[in-house]
C-alpha positions, -999 to +999 in steps of 0.1 A: +005+407-652+004+371-667+030+356-643+032+324-663+036+342-697+062+365-681+080+337-667+081+318-698+094+348-717+119+355-692+135+318-694+135+321-733+158+353-727+176+340-701+184+309-727+197+336-752+221+349-727+232+315-717+244+309-752+263+340-751+277+339-715+281+302-708+304+304-680+284+330-662+251+309-664+272+279-652+283+297-621+252+312-615+235+277-620+262+263-594+252+288-567+216+282-573+218+246-572+235+241-538+217+217-519+199+225-488+217+208-462+200+224-429+169+241-442+138+225-451+134+233-488+098+253-479+119+272-456+146+281-482+120+291-505+103+314-480+135+329-474+142+336-513+110+352-516+117+376-487+149+384-507+132+389-539+108+416-527+137+433-511+157+430-545+125+440-564+132+407-589+102+398-604+120+369-622+129+356-586+092+360-573+080+340-600+107+314-598+105+310-559+065+311-557+063+284-578+090+265-558+076+275-524+040+261-533+057+230-546+071+226-513+038+230-495+041+268-486+007+282-476-006+318-485-002+324-447+035+312-445+042+334-477+026+364-460+044+359-427+077+357-444+072+388-466+061+405-433+097+397-420+112+412-453+090+443-451+096+451-413+136+446-422+132+470-451+115+497-429+143+493-406+171+493-429+155+527-441+158+538-407+191+527-402+202+546-434+185+579-421+219+581-398+240+577-430+223+608-444+227+628-417+264+618-415+267+629-451+251+664-445+272+669-416+302+660-436+291+683-468+274+711-449+297+740-447+273+765-428 
């Protein structure tokens, strides 16, 4: 994937959407532009990247990789942050196995 081209195209489409739904974009921009008060900006972006992979959002990955690098994140720091997200996803999958068996118990009439 050409990430720069992808992100440029995405931002163009987002601009089109913003013209159709300015209130929605204003709300999203308000949330997204909240100042970091307690976290270092690099840490903020590493958290955002971890969330981006758990939500499978390519646009988020493109945006937050650029910001993480701008704030001095190294490949090693990015890898460590993503490792945390991977471990939590596996833990969440394990936790949700209990929910599956709860549903099996609720629906299994045998």
